[in-house]
FIMI-667026 format. One record per atom (N, C-alpha, C): residue number from 0; residue in three letters; atom name; z, y, x. Coordinates in steps of 0.001 Angstrom, whole numbers. Atoms other than C-alpha are relative to their C-alpha. Last residue first. Layout:
! residues N
<node pos="NUM" code="ALA" site="CA" up="Z" north="Y" east="X"/>
...
//
This chain:
! residues 100
<node pos="99" code="VAL" site="N" up="500" north="1878" east="-733"/>
<node pos="99" code="VAL" site="CA" up="179282" north="-26234" east="24379"/>
<node pos="99" code="VAL" site="C" up="-627" north="-711" east="-1579"/>
<node pos="98" code="MET" site="N" up="694" north="-236" east="-621"/>
<node pos="98" code="MET" site="CA" up="179457" north="-22301" east="22887"/>
<node pos="98" code="MET" site="C" up="-654" north="-1514" east="482"/>
<node pos="97" code="LEU" site="N" up="1359" north="-272" east="1070"/>
<node pos="97" code="LEU" site="CA" up="182029" north="-22630" east="20157"/>
<node pos="97" code="LEU" site="C" up="-1421" north="-133" east="969"/>
<node pos="96" code="LEU" site="N" up="381" north="435" east="948"/>
<node pos="96" code="LEU" site="CA" up="184573" north="-24094" east="22297"/>
<node pos="96" code="LEU" site="C" up="-1192" north="-208" east="-881"/>
<node pos="95" code="VAL" site="N" up="1137" north="1006" east="-1415"/>
<node pos="95" code="VAL" site="CA" up="183830" north="-22538" east="25652"/>
<node pos="95" code="VAL" site="C" up="-572" north="-839" east="-1564"/>
<node pos="94" code="LEU" site="N" up="1430" north="-225" east="-218"/>
<node pos="94" code="LEU" site="CA" up="184481" north="-19600" east="23311"/>
<node pos="94" code="LEU" site="C" up="-627" north="-715" east="89"/>
<node pos="93" code="GLY" site="N" up="759" north="-106" east="1251"/>
<node pos="93" code="GLY" site="CA" up="187932" north="-21010" east="21210"/>
<node pos="93" code="GLY" site="C" up="-1755" north="329" east="1088"/>
<node pos="92" code="PHE" site="N" up="-241" north="1947" east="73"/>
<node pos="92" code="PHE" site="CA" up="189367" north="-21983" east="25157"/>
<node pos="92" code="PHE" site="C" up="-1157" north="58" east="-1387"/>
<node pos="91" code="LEU" site="N" up="732" north="309" east="-1062"/>
<node pos="91" code="LEU" site="CA" up="188603" north="-17502" east="26154"/>
<node pos="91" code="LEU" site="C" up="-746" north="-1805" east="5"/>
<node pos="90" code="VAL" site="N" up="1524" north="-527" east="915"/>
<node pos="90" code="VAL" site="CA" up="190351" north="-16697" east="22582"/>
<node pos="90" code="VAL" site="C" up="-1182" north="-773" east="1150"/>
<node pos="89" code="LEU" site="N" up="452" north="91" east="1245"/>
<node pos="89" code="LEU" site="CA" up="193343" north="-18965" east="23506"/>
<node pos="89" code="LEU" site="C" up="-1550" north="466" east="-34"/>
<node pos="88" code="ALA" site="N" up="489" north="931" east="-52"/>
<node pos="88" code="ALA" site="CA" up="193592" north="-17873" east="27176"/>
<node pos="88" code="ALA" site="C" up="-775" north="-768" east="-1523"/>
<node pos="87" code="VAL" site="N" up="1374" north="79" east="-443"/>
<node pos="87" code="VAL" site="CA" up="193533" north="-14089" east="26112"/>
<node pos="87" code="VAL" site="C" up="-231" north="-1853" east="414"/>
<node pos="86" code="VAL" site="N" up="990" north="142" east="1111"/>
<node pos="86" code="VAL" site="CA" up="195812" north="-15340" east="23765"/>
<node pos="86" code="VAL" site="C" up="-1059" north="599" east="452"/>
<node pos="85" code="ALA" site="N" up="15" north="1076" east="1641"/>
<node pos="85" code="ALA" site="CA" up="198213" north="-16639" east="25584"/>
<node pos="85" code="ALA" site="C" up="-1065" north="389" east="-193"/>
<node pos="84" code="LEU" site="N" up="480" north="1173" east="-1350"/>
<node pos="84" code="LEU" site="CA" up="198024" north="-14033" east="29017"/>
<node pos="84" code="LEU" site="C" up="-234" north="-1023" east="-1077"/>
<node pos="83" code="SER" site="N" up="1676" north="-612" east="82"/>
<node pos="83" code="SER" site="CA" up="198836" north="-11552" east="25834"/>
<node pos="83" code="SER" site="C" up="-998" north="-1019" east="768"/>
<node pos="82" code="VAL" site="N" up="419" north="159" east="959"/>
<node pos="82" code="VAL" site="CA" up="202042" north="-13596" east="25669"/>
<node pos="82" code="VAL" site="C" up="-1967" north="669" east="-646"/>
<node pos="81" code="VAL" site="N" up="400" north="1396" east="-580"/>
<node pos="81" code="VAL" site="CA" up="202878" north="-13908" east="29125"/>
<node pos="81" code="VAL" site="C" up="-536" north="-376" east="-1385"/>
<node pos="80" code="SER" site="N" up="1011" north="61" east="-1080"/>
<node pos="80" code="SER" site="CA" up="202340" north="-9815" east="29551"/>
<node pos="80" code="SER" site="C" up="-436" north="-1642" east="249"/>
<node pos="79" code="LYS" site="N" up="1099" north="-585" east="242"/>
<node pos="79" code="LYS" site="CA" up="204639" north="-9473" east="26713"/>
<node pos="79" code="LYS" site="C" up="-1263" north="-126" east="924"/>
<node pos="78" code="ALA" site="N" up="822" north="857" east="1533"/>
<node pos="78" code="ALA" site="CA" up="206976" north="-11064" east="27775"/>
<node pos="78" code="ALA" site="C" up="-727" north="-213" east="-621"/>
<node pos="77" code="ALA" site="N" up="-275" north="-64" east="1454"/>
<node pos="77" code="ALA" site="CA" up="207630" north="-9188" east="30471"/>
<node pos="77" code="ALA" site="C" up="-720" north="-821" east="-746"/>
<node pos="76" code="LEU" site="N" up="1338" north="-774" east="604"/>
<node pos="76" code="LEU" site="CA" up="207934" north="-9894" east="34311"/>
<node pos="76" code="LEU" site="C" up="652" north="-228" east="-2027"/>
<node pos="75" code="ASP" site="N" up="-602" north="-720" east="1474"/>
<node pos="75" code="ASP" site="CA" up="211078" north="-9763" east="36004"/>
<node pos="75" code="ASP" site="C" up="-994" north="821" east="-1078"/>
<node pos="74" code="ARG" site="N" up="-1052" north="199" east="868"/>
<node pos="74" code="ARG" site="CA" up="210706" north="-12001" east="38884"/>
<node pos="74" code="ARG" site="C" up="721" north="565" east="-968"/>
<node pos="73" code="PRO" site="N" up="-1708" north="-594" east="291"/>
<node pos="73" code="PRO" site="CA" up="207442" north="-10821" east="39474"/>
<node pos="73" code="PRO" site="C" up="1554" north="-1089" east="-417"/>
<node pos="72" code="LEU" site="N" up="-847" north="360" east="1316"/>
<node pos="72" code="LEU" site="CA" up="204500" north="-13706" east="39401"/>
<node pos="72" code="LEU" site="C" up="1546" north="838" east="530"/>
<node pos="71" code="MET" site="N" up="-122" north="936" east="788"/>
<node pos="71" code="MET" site="CA" up="201837" north="-12460" east="41313"/>
<node pos="71" code="MET" site="C" up="579" north="-278" east="-1010"/>
<node pos="70" code="ALA" site="N" up="-358" north="1605" east="-904"/>
<node pos="70" code="ALA" site="CA" up="203403" north="-9284" east="42794"/>
<node pos="70" code="ALA" site="C" up="-910" north="-1061" east="-1510"/>
<node pos="69" code="GLY" site="N" up="-791" north="-99" east="-1585"/>
<node pos="69" code="GLY" site="CA" up="203761" north="-5580" east="41833"/>
<node pos="69" code="GLY" site="C" up="-182" north="-1262" east="781"/>
<node pos="68" code="HIS" site="N" up="-1168" north="379" east="-255"/>
<node pos="68" code="HIS" site="CA" up="203167" north="-5807" east="38558"/>
<node pos="68" code="HIS" site="C" up="748" north="-512" east="1022"/>
<node pos="67" code="ARG" site="N" up="-1000" north="-287" east="1192"/>
<node pos="67" code="ARG" site="CA" up="199988" north="-4043" east="37222"/>
<node pos="67" code="ARG" site="C" up="1301" north="-619" east="215"/>
<node pos="66" code="GLU" site="N" up="951" north="-1622" east="-260"/>
<node pos="66" code="GLU" site="CA" up="198229" north="-3952" east="41281"/>
<node pos="66" code="GLU" site="C" up="825" north="344" east="-1674"/>
<node pos="65" code="LYS" site="N" up="-372" north="-647" east="-985"/>
<node pos="65" code="LYS" site="CA" up="198713" north="-7739" east="41189"/>
<node pos="65" code="LYS" site="C" up="873" north="950" east="36"/>
<node pos="64" code="TRP" site="N" up="-1658" north="540" east="296"/>
<node pos="64" code="TRP" site="CA" up="197452" north="-8286" east="37917"/>
<node pos="64" code="TRP" site="C" up="901" north="316" east="847"/>
<node pos="63" code="TRP" site="N" up="-286" north="-434" east="861"/>
<node pos="63" code="TRP" site="CA" up="194379" north="-6180" east="38809"/>
<node pos="63" code="TRP" site="C" up="1219" north="-206" east="-592"/>
<node pos="62" code="VAL" site="N" up="-737" north="-1511" east="-1125"/>
<node pos="62" code="VAL" site="CA" up="194233" north="-7847" east="42318"/>
<node pos="62" code="VAL" site="C" up="304" north="940" east="-1637"/>
<node pos="61" code="LEU" site="N" up="-1349" north="409" east="-942"/>
<node pos="61" code="LEU" site="CA" up="193769" north="-11088" east="40278"/>
<node pos="61" code="LEU" site="C" up="702" north="986" east="556"/>
<node pos="60" code="GLY" site="N" up="-1779" north="102" east="862"/>
<node pos="60" code="GLY" site="CA" up="191709" north="-9688" east="37560"/>
<node pos="60" code="GLY" site="C" up="885" north="-99" east="558"/>
<node pos="59" code="PHE" site="N" up="-243" north="-771" east="167"/>
<node pos="59" code="PHE" site="CA" up="188936" north="-8842" east="40545"/>
<node pos="59" code="PHE" site="C" up="1431" north="498" east="-1031"/>
<node pos="58" code="VAL" site="N" up="-712" north="-764" east="-1527"/>
<node pos="58" code="VAL" site="CA" up="189457" north="-11782" east="42039"/>
<node pos="58" code="VAL" site="C" up="524" north="1396" east="-116"/>
<node pos="57" code="VAL" site="N" up="-1759" north="720" east="175"/>
<node pos="57" code="VAL" site="CA" up="188685" north="-13821" east="38417"/>
<node pos="57" code="VAL" site="C" up="318" north="1000" east="1309"/>
<node pos="56" code="GLY" site="N" up="-926" north="-517" east="1199"/>
<node pos="56" code="GLY" site="CA" up="185510" north="-11164" east="37693"/>
<node pos="56" code="GLY" site="C" up="1298" north="-1209" east="313"/>
<node pos="55" code="ILE" site="N" up="-269" north="-1004" east="-911"/>
<node pos="55" code="ILE" site="CA" up="183909" north="-12433" east="41642"/>
<node pos="55" code="ILE" site="C" up="711" north="1069" east="-1137"/>
<node pos="54" code="LEU" site="N" up="-1172" north="-196" east="-913"/>
<node pos="54" code="LEU" site="CA" up="184789" north="-15649" east="40640"/>
<node pos="54" code="LEU" site="C" up="-49" north="1144" east="521"/>
<node pos="53" code="SER" site="N" up="-1200" north="202" east="557"/>
<node pos="53" code="SER" site="CA" up="182835" north="-15209" east="37114"/>
<node pos="53" code="SER" site="C" up="676" north="75" east="915"/>
<node pos="52" code="LEU" site="N" up="-871" north="-885" east="269"/>
<node pos="52" code="LEU" site="CA" up="179969" north="-13811" east="38903"/>
<node pos="52" code="LEU" site="C" up="1470" north="-553" east="-782"/>
<node pos="51" code="ILE" site="N" up="-342" north="-1261" east="-1165"/>
<node pos="51" code="ILE" site="CA" up="179187" north="-16529" east="41200"/>
<node pos="51" code="ILE" site="C" up="979" north="1538" east="-111"/>
<node pos="50" code="ILE" site="N" up="-1139" north="450" east="-853"/>
<node pos="50" code="ILE" site="CA" up="179835" north="-19307" east="38326"/>
<node pos="50" code="ILE" site="C" up="69" north="1012" east="1403"/>
<node pos="49" code="GLY" site="N" up="-496" north="-157" east="749"/>
<node pos="49" code="GLY" site="CA" up="176996" north="-17379" east="35799"/>
<node pos="49" code="GLY" site="C" up="1657" north="-634" east="1504"/>
<node pos="48" code="PHE" site="N" up="-206" north="-2059" east="161"/>
<node pos="48" code="PHE" site="CA" up="174704" north="-17367" east="38965"/>
<node pos="48" code="PHE" site="C" up="1321" north="-114" east="-239"/>
<node pos="47" code="PHE" site="N" up="-269" north="-352" east="-1295"/>
<node pos="47" code="PHE" site="CA" up="174921" north="-21409" east="38824"/>
<node pos="47" code="PHE" site="C" up="646" north="1362" east="229"/>
<node pos="46" code="GLY" site="N" up="263" north="1474" east="-1240"/>
<node pos="46" code="GLY" site="CA" up="174607" north="-21754" east="35267"/>
<node pos="46" code="GLY" site="C" up="891" north="522" east="1069"/>
<node pos="45" code="ILE" site="N" up="879" north="-1105" east="-607"/>
<node pos="45" code="ILE" site="CA" up="174233" north="-17927" east="32715"/>
<node pos="45" code="ILE" site="C" up="-390" north="-1569" east="859"/>
<node pos="44" code="MET" site="N" up="1100" north="-1185" east="280"/>
<node pos="44" code="MET" site="CA" up="176081" north="-18904" east="29880"/>
<node pos="44" code="MET" site="C" up="-1159" north="329" east="1181"/>
<node pos="43" code="VAL" site="N" up="823" north="656" east="1570"/>
<node pos="43" code="VAL" site="CA" up="178046" north="-22429" east="30161"/>
<node pos="43" code="VAL" site="C" up="-1438" north="1497" east="-189"/>
<node pos="42" code="TYR" site="N" up="488" north="954" east="-354"/>
<node pos="42" code="TYR" site="CA" up="178804" north="-21627" east="34233"/>
<node pos="42" code="TYR" site="C" up="-896" north="-507" east="-1431"/>
<node pos="41" code="GLY" site="N" up="903" north="-637" east="-1083"/>
<node pos="41" code="GLY" site="CA" up="180214" north="-17735" east="33335"/>
<node pos="41" code="GLY" site="C" up="-735" north="-1574" east="89"/>
<node pos="40" code="VAL" site="N" up="1153" north="-1183" east="508"/>
<node pos="40" code="VAL" site="CA" up="182142" north="-19290" east="30528"/>
<node pos="40" code="VAL" site="C" up="-730" north="69" east="-60"/>
<node pos="39" code="LEU" site="N" up="338" north="1082" east="980"/>
<node pos="39" code="LEU" site="CA" up="183923" north="-22467" east="32291"/>
<node pos="39" code="LEU" site="C" up="-1293" north="1167" east="-429"/>
<node pos="38" code="VAL" site="N" up="892" north="883" east="-627"/>
<node pos="38" code="VAL" site="CA" up="184373" north="-19772" east="35298"/>
<node pos="38" code="VAL" site="C" up="-888" north="-871" east="-733"/>
<node pos="37" code="VAL" site="N" up="757" north="-721" east="-751"/>
<node pos="37" code="VAL" site="CA" up="186642" north="-17204" east="33283"/>
<node pos="37" code="VAL" site="C" up="-1322" north="-1252" east="315"/>
<node pos="36" code="MET" site="N" up="676" north="-737" east="1163"/>
<node pos="36" code="MET" site="CA" up="188205" north="-20652" east="31294"/>
<node pos="36" code="MET" site="C" up="-1204" north="1121" east="369"/>
<node pos="35" code="GLY" site="N" up="704" north="1207" east="529"/>
<node pos="35" code="GLY" site="CA" up="189356" north="-21579" east="34940"/>
<node pos="35" code="GLY" site="C" up="-1136" north="-66" east="-1341"/>
<node pos="34" code="CYS" site="N" up="1238" north="-14" east="-1159"/>
<node pos="34" code="CYS" site="CA" up="190603" north="-18267" east="35751"/>
<node pos="34" code="CYS" site="C" up="-529" north="-841" east="-317"/>
<node pos="33" code="THR" site="N" up="285" north="-1874" east="-166"/>
<node pos="33" code="THR" site="CA" up="192540" north="-18173" east="32476"/>
<node pos="33" code="THR" site="C" up="-1176" north="-284" east="786"/>
<node pos="32" code="PHE" site="N" up="667" north="313" east="1141"/>
<node pos="32" code="PHE" site="CA" up="193870" north="-22003" east="33081"/>
<node pos="32" code="PHE" site="C" up="-762" north="977" east="-612"/>
<node pos="31" code="THR" site="N" up="637" north="1067" east="-263"/>
<node pos="31" code="THR" site="CA" up="195202" north="-20703" east="36323"/>
<node pos="31" code="THR" site="C" up="-869" north="-563" east="-631"/>
<node pos="30" code="LEU" site="N" up="1305" north="-314" east="-972"/>
<node pos="30" code="LEU" site="CA" up="196619" north="-17727" east="35036"/>
<node pos="30" code="LEU" site="C" up="-1117" north="-944" east="535"/>
<node pos="29" code="LEU" site="N" up="958" north="-270" east="598"/>
<node pos="29" code="LEU" site="CA" up="198467" north="-19842" east="32249"/>
<node pos="29" code="LEU" site="C" up="-969" north="846" east="774"/>
<node pos="28" code="ALA" site="N" up="833" north="924" east="878"/>
<node pos="28" code="ALA" site="CA" up="199791" north="-22154" east="34000"/>
<node pos="28" code="ALA" site="C" up="-970" north="730" east="-1105"/>
<node pos="27" code="ALA" site="N" up="-281" north="385" east="-1084"/>
<node pos="27" code="ALA" site="CA" up="201809" north="-19308" east="36786"/>
<node pos="27" code="ALA" site="C" up="-1262" north="-943" east="-846"/>
<node pos="26" code="ALA" site="N" up="1346" north="-938" east="-328"/>
<node pos="26" code="ALA" site="CA" up="202374" north="-17355" east="33673"/>
<node pos="26" code="ALA" site="C" up="-958" north="-455" east="801"/>
<node pos="25" code="ALA" site="N" up="677" north="-418" east="715"/>
<node pos="25" code="ALA" site="CA" up="204342" north="-19709" east="32217"/>
<node pos="25" code="ALA" site="C" up="-1579" north="725" east="246"/>
<node pos="24" code="PHE" site="N" up="510" north="1135" east="149"/>
<node pos="24" code="PHE" site="CA" up="206205" north="-20755" east="35125"/>
<node pos="24" code="PHE" site="C" up="-901" north="-327" east="-1219"/>
<node pos="23" code="ALA" site="N" up="755" north="-123" east="-1094"/>
<node pos="23" code="ALA" site="CA" up="206843" north="-17421" east="35827"/>
<node pos="23" code="ALA" site="C" up="-729" north="-1449" east="-205"/>
<node pos="22" code="LYS" site="N" up="1408" north="-863" east="189"/>
<node pos="22" code="LYS" site="CA" up="207894" north="-16939" east="32330"/>
<node pos="22" code="LYS" site="C" up="-672" north="75" east="977"/>
<node pos="21" code="ALA" site="N" up="964" north="673" east="683"/>
<node pos="21" code="ALA" site="CA" up="209989" north="-20235" east="32733"/>
<node pos="21" code="ALA" site="C" up="-1260" north="995" east="-36"/>
<node pos="20" code="ASP" site="N" up="498" north="1050" east="-335"/>
<node pos="20" code="ASP" site="CA" up="211953" north="-18710" east="35717"/>
<node pos="20" code="ASP" site="C" up="-1369" north="-1379" east="-1063"/>
<node pos="19" code="SER" site="N" up="774" north="-560" east="-1114"/>
<node pos="19" code="SER" site="CA" up="212765" north="-15977" east="34432"/>
<node pos="19" code="SER" site="C" up="-781" north="-1086" east="584"/>
<node pos="18" code="ALA" site="N" up="880" north="-625" east="801"/>
<node pos="18" code="ALA" site="CA" up="214170" north="-17255" east="31384"/>
<node pos="18" code="ALA" site="C" up="-1103" north="453" east="610"/>
<node pos="17" code="PRO" site="N" up="967" north="704" east="119"/>
<node pos="17" code="PRO" site="CA" up="216268" north="-19778" east="33691"/>
<node pos="17" code="PRO" site="C" up="-1942" north="690" east="-1082"/>
<node pos="16" code="GLY" site="N" up="-362" north="990" east="1184"/>
<node pos="16" code="GLY" site="CA" up="217818" north="-16898" east="35872"/>
<node pos="16" code="GLY" site="C" up="-1027" north="-1081" east="-869"/>
<node pos="15" code="ALA" site="N" up="-1040" north="-987" east="430"/>
<node pos="15" code="ALA" site="CA" up="216745" north="-14127" east="38227"/>
<node pos="15" code="ALA" site="C" up="466" north="-1482" east="-1512"/>
<node pos="14" code="SER" site="N" up="-793" north="271" east="1043"/>
<node pos="14" code="SER" site="CA" up="216076" north="-16757" east="40799"/>
<node pos="14" code="SER" site="C" up="417" north="1048" east="-871"/>
<node pos="13" code="VAL" site="N" up="1406" north="392" east="760"/>
<node pos="13" code="VAL" site="CA" up="215117" north="-16097" east="44257"/>
<node pos="13" code="VAL" site="C" up="86" north="-49" east="-1598"/>
<node pos="12" code="ALA" site="N" up="716" north="-1140" east="202"/>
<node pos="12" code="ALA" site="CA" up="218382" north="-14665" east="45127"/>
<node pos="12" code="ALA" site="C" up="-1183" north="-220" east="-298"/>
<node pos="11" code="ASN" site="N" up="862" north="149" east="-418"/>
<node pos="11" code="ASN" site="CA" up="220354" north="-17591" east="44266"/>
<node pos="11" code="ASN" site="C" up="-497" north="1209" east="-74"/>
<node pos="10" code="PRO" site="N" up="872" north="437" east="1273"/>
<node pos="10" code="PRO" site="CA" up="223405" north="-16903" east="44384"/>
<node pos="10" code="PRO" site="C" up="-868" north="58" east="454"/>
<node pos="9" code="ALA" site="N" up="1310" north="-896" east="-46"/>
<node pos="9" code="ALA" site="CA" up="225166" north="-17652" east="48249"/>
<node pos="9" code="ALA" site="C" up="-251" north="62" east="-1723"/>
<node pos="8" code="SER" site="N" up="853" north="233" east="545"/>
<node pos="8" code="SER" site="CA" up="228175" north="-20381" east="48040"/>
<node pos="8" code="SER" site="C" up="-942" north="1314" east="130"/>
<node pos="7" code="SER" site="N" up="181" north="-570" east="1609"/>
<node pos="7" code="SER" site="CA" up="229860" north="-19535" east="50563"/>
<node pos="7" code="SER" site="C" up="-918" north="-439" east="-621"/>
<node pos="6" code="PRO" site="N" up="573" north="-1526" east="596"/>
<node pos="6" code="PRO" site="CA" up="230138" north="-21401" east="53758"/>
<node pos="6" code="PRO" site="C" up="147" north="77" east="-1345"/>
<node pos="5" code="GLN" site="N" up="1145" north="7" east="1190"/>
<node pos="5" code="GLN" site="CA" up="232812" north="-24359" east="53994"/>
<node pos="5" code="GLN" site="C" up="-462" north="1662" east="54"/>
<node pos="4" code="PRO" site="N" up="231" north="-775" east="742"/>
<node pos="4" code="PRO" site="CA" up="235218" north="-23716" east="57495"/>
<node pos="4" code="PRO" site="C" up="-1467" north="-103" east="-1507"/>
<node pos="3" code="GLN" site="N" up="826" north="-1037" east="-370"/>
<node pos="3" code="GLN" site="CA" up="236021" north="-26723" east="59015"/>
<node pos="3" code="GLN" site="C" up="-127" north="752" east="-710"/>
<node pos="2" code="SER" site="N" up="1079" north="-751" east="1148"/>
<node pos="2" code="SER" site="CA" up="238953" north="-28619" east="58947"/>
<node pos="2" code="SER" site="C" up="-760" north="821" east="360"/>
<node pos="1" code="THR" site="N" up="283" north="-1186" east="186"/>
<node pos="1" code="THR" site="CA" up="240330" north="-30917" east="61816"/>
<node pos="1" code="THR" site="C" up="-530" north="1010" east="-1039"/>
<node pos="0" code="MET" site="N" up="806" north="-384" east="389"/>
<node pos="0" code="MET" site="CA" up="241586" north="-33790" east="61900"/>
<node pos="0" code="MET" site="C" up="-65" north="1613" east="-151"/>
//
């Protein structure tokens, strides 16, 4: 029986650790929720035309986020960005609750 050399296990080049993964997951969930809230606010305020305007705003917001952080979900996302995104999501959710 001949032994085959085992490939060396390379470190994971994608993940920067569990905290980074948790922040990336939270940012992805909050970005999705916040974009939906922006569209919902547009619909509640103006109707169908509000959806169109809010979708344009969502695109500009996502482009701004990507330019600010270098990627949509960077490896070294600051906790401050995740917290501020959570605050914006809560404010938009509260606004929707007040309007409905």
